[in-house]
C-alpha positions in Angstrom: -2.9 6.7 -10.5 -0.5 4.2 -12.1 -2.7 1.4 -13.4 0.3 -0.8 -13.8 1.3 -0.5 -10.1 0.2 -3.9 -8.7 1.5 -7.1 -7.2 1.9 -8.8 -10.6 3.8 -5.9 -12.1 6.2 -5.8 -9.1 6.9 -9.5 -9.6 7.7 -8.9 -13.2 10.0 -5.9 -12.4 12.0 -8.1 -10.0 12.3 -10.9 -12.5 13.5 -8.5 -15.1 16.2 -7.0 -12.9 17.3 -10.4 -11.8 17.6 -11.2 -15.5 15.9 -14.5 -14.8 12.3 -14.8 -16.0 12.2 -18.3 -14.6 13.0 -17.2 -11.1 10.4 -18.6 -8.7 7.4 -16.3 -8.6 6.4 -17.7 -5.2 9.8 -16.8 -3.7 9.6 -13.3 -5.2 6.1 -12.8 -3.8 7.4 -13.8 -0.4 10.3 -11.4 -0.7 8.0 -8.6 -1.7 5.7 -9.2 1.3 8.6 -9.5 3.7 9.9 -6.1 2.4 6.4 -4.6 2.6 5.8 -5.5 6.2 9.4 -4.6 7.2 9.2 -1.1 5.7 5.7 -0.3 6.9 6.6 -1.5 10.4 9.2 1.2 10.9 7.2 4.4 10.6 3.7 5.6 11.1 3.2 6.8 7.6 0.4 9.2 6.8 -1.0 6.9 4.1 -1.7 4.3 6.9 -4.1 6.7 8.7 -7.8 5.9 8.3 -11.2 7.0 9.6 -14.0 4.6 10.4 -17.5 6.1 11.0 -20.3 4.6 13.1 -23.8 6.1 13.0 -26.7 6.1 15.5 -24.5 5.1 18.4 -25.7 5.3 22.0 -22.5 4.1 23.7 -21.1 0.8 25.0 -18.9 -1.0 22.5 -18.0 -1.0 18.8 -16.3 -3.5 16.6 -12.8 -2.4 15.5 -12.0 -2.4 11.7 -10.3 -5.5 10.4 -7.2 -3.6 9.6 -7.0 -1.8 12.9 -3.6 -1.4 14.5 -3.7 1.4 17.0 -6.1 4.2 17.9 -5.2 7.8 17.4 -8.5 9.3 18.6 -12.2 8.5 19.1 -14.6 11.5 18.7 -18.4 11.7 19.1 -20.6 14.2 17.3 -24.2 15.3 18.0 -26.2 18.3 16.8 -23.2 19.8 15.1 -20.9 19.5 18.1 -17.8 17.2 18.1 -16.1 16.0 21.3 -13.0 13.9 21.6 -13.0 11.0 24.1 -10.1 10.4 26.4 -8.2 7.1 26.1 -7.5 5.2 29.3 -5.9 1.7 29.7 -8.4 -1.1 29.8 -7.6 -2.1 33.4 -8.4 1.4 34.5 -11.5 1.6 32.4 -13.0 -1.7 33.6 -12.1 -1.0 37.2 -14.6 1.8 37.5 -18.4 1.7 37.0 -19.0 3.2 33.6 -21.6 5.6 34.9 -19.1 7.2 37.2 -18.5 10.8 36.3 -14.8 10.0 36.4 -15.2 7.5 33.6 -17.6 9.5 31.4 -16.4 10.4 27.9 -13.6 7.9 28.0 -12.7 4.9 25.8 -10.4 1.9 25.7 -9.4 -0.9 23.3 -9.6 -4.5 24.3 -9.5 -7.5 22.1 -11.6 -6.8 19.0 -13.7 -4.1 20.6 -13.7 -0.5 21.5 -15.4 0.2 24.8 -16.6 3.7 25.7 -19.0 5.7 27.7 -21.1 8.8 27.0 -23.1 11.0 29.3 -26.5 9.9 27.9 -25.5 6.3 27.4 -28.7 4.3 27.1 -26.9 1.0 27.3 -25.8 1.8 30.9 -29.2 1.7 32.5 -28.4 -1.5 34.3 -25.4 0.0 36.0 -25.7 -0.3 39.8 -24.0 3.0 40.4 -26.0 5.9 41.6 -25.1 8.6 39.2 -27.8 11.0 40.2 -28.6 11.7 36.6 -31.5 10.5 34.4 -30.3 8.3 31.6 -32.0 9.2 28.3 -32.5 6.6 25.5 -33.3 9.0 22.7 -29.8 10.4 22.3 -27.8 9.1 19.4 -24.2 10.0 18.4 -22.0 9.7 15.3 -18.7 8.2 16.3 -15.5 8.5 14.3 -12.4 6.4 15.0 -9.1 7.8 13.7 -6.7 5.0 13.6 -3.4 3.6 12.2 -4.2 0.7 9.8 -2.0 -2.3 9.5 -1.0 -3.4 6.0 -2.6 -6.4 4.5 -0.5 -9.0 2.7 -0.3 -8.8 -1.1 -1.9 -11.9 -2.5 -3.8 -11.3 -5.7 -2.2 -10.1 -9.0 -4.2 -6.9 -8.9 -3.5 -6.0 -5.3 -2.1 -2.5 -4.9 0.4 -1.7 -2.1 -0.4 1.2 0.2 3.1 2.5 -0.5 2.7 5.3 -3.1 3.6 4.2 -6.6 6.5 6.7 -6.8 8.2 4.7 -4.0 7.2 1.2 -5.3 10.9 0.7 -6.2 11.4 0.2 -2.4 9.6 -3.1 -2.7 11.5 -4.2 -5.8 14.9 -3.4 -4.3 14.0 -5.2 -1.1 13.1 -8.3 -3.1 16.3 -8.1 -5.1 18.3 -7.7 -2.0 16.8 -10.9 -0.6 17.2 -12.8 -3.9 20.8 -11.9 -4.3 21.6 -12.9 -0.8 20.3 -16.4 -1.5 22.5 -16.5 -4.6 25.5 -15.5 -2.4 25.9 -12.3 -4.5 26.5 -10.2 -1.4 28.0 -7.3 -3.3 24.9 -6.9 -5.4 22.7 -7.4 -2.4 24.5 -4.5 -0.6 24.0 -2.2 -3.6 20.3 -2.9 -3.6 20.0 -2.5 0.1 21.8 0.9 0.0 19.5 2.1 -2.8 16.5 0.9 -0.9 17.5 2.7 2.3 17.9 6.0 0.4 14.4 5.7 -1.0 13.0 4.8 2.4 14.6 7.9 3.9 13.1 10.0 1.1 9.7 8.5 1.7 10.0 9.2 5.5 10.5 12.8 4.7 7.5 13.0 2.4 5.0 10.7 4.1 6.2 10.5 7.7 4.1 11.9 10.6 4.8 15.5 10.1 3.8 18.6 8.1 6.0 19.4 5.1 7.7 22.7 5.6 10.5 24.8 4.2 13.2 22.6 5.7 12.0 19.5 3.8 14.7 18.6 1.3 13.3 15.3 -0.1 14.1 14.7 -3.7 11.8 13.1 -6.2 12.5 9.4 -6.5 11.9 9.5 -10.3 13.4 11.5 -13.1 10.8 13.4 -15.2 11.5 14.2 -18.8 10.0 17.6 -19.4 11.0 17.6 -23.1 13.3 20.5 -22.8 
């Protein structure tokens, strides 16, 4: 890991390339964050995928993580067996009694919660539906949420972007592009934007939602001196 790869270092890199150490740090920080959200909003990168685990769950509802953006899958595990739950839209989920066999092993996301049902859901005892099954309260599950995380704004000097360090230049170029536009240096701004787009394309190939294969032709964004 590059220990110098953080918010403060990115600001310094932008100031250096602007050849103006007195350029407003606040403006540069804003440019970096604008670039950060813009780039990460275009593609579901692998490095934005996360897993949140909940233990001793009987069903009902769960709080979503603070950085939750979208669910990929919700799975439940018990006694060594893992079962994925089926996602349904919230209007469909809430329109049926949870104990209905048609709604068992399903989940939905609404507000800041994940709502789901399990066959042995102890929290569903008060349902008025006649399921014909005995509800047990001694069954506990481990639930794992596979989800796409949303990026958090860079605020502190030691904040590290989720964008891999080898592609950190994307943020620098995006900030330079914005700064030069404000200076009315549109030729320089265009050069920086073109370089940035080239690196973004490269990052898409490496970290986009796919498995790298023989047809991947991404180039390293850095030149490595092997001493030969």
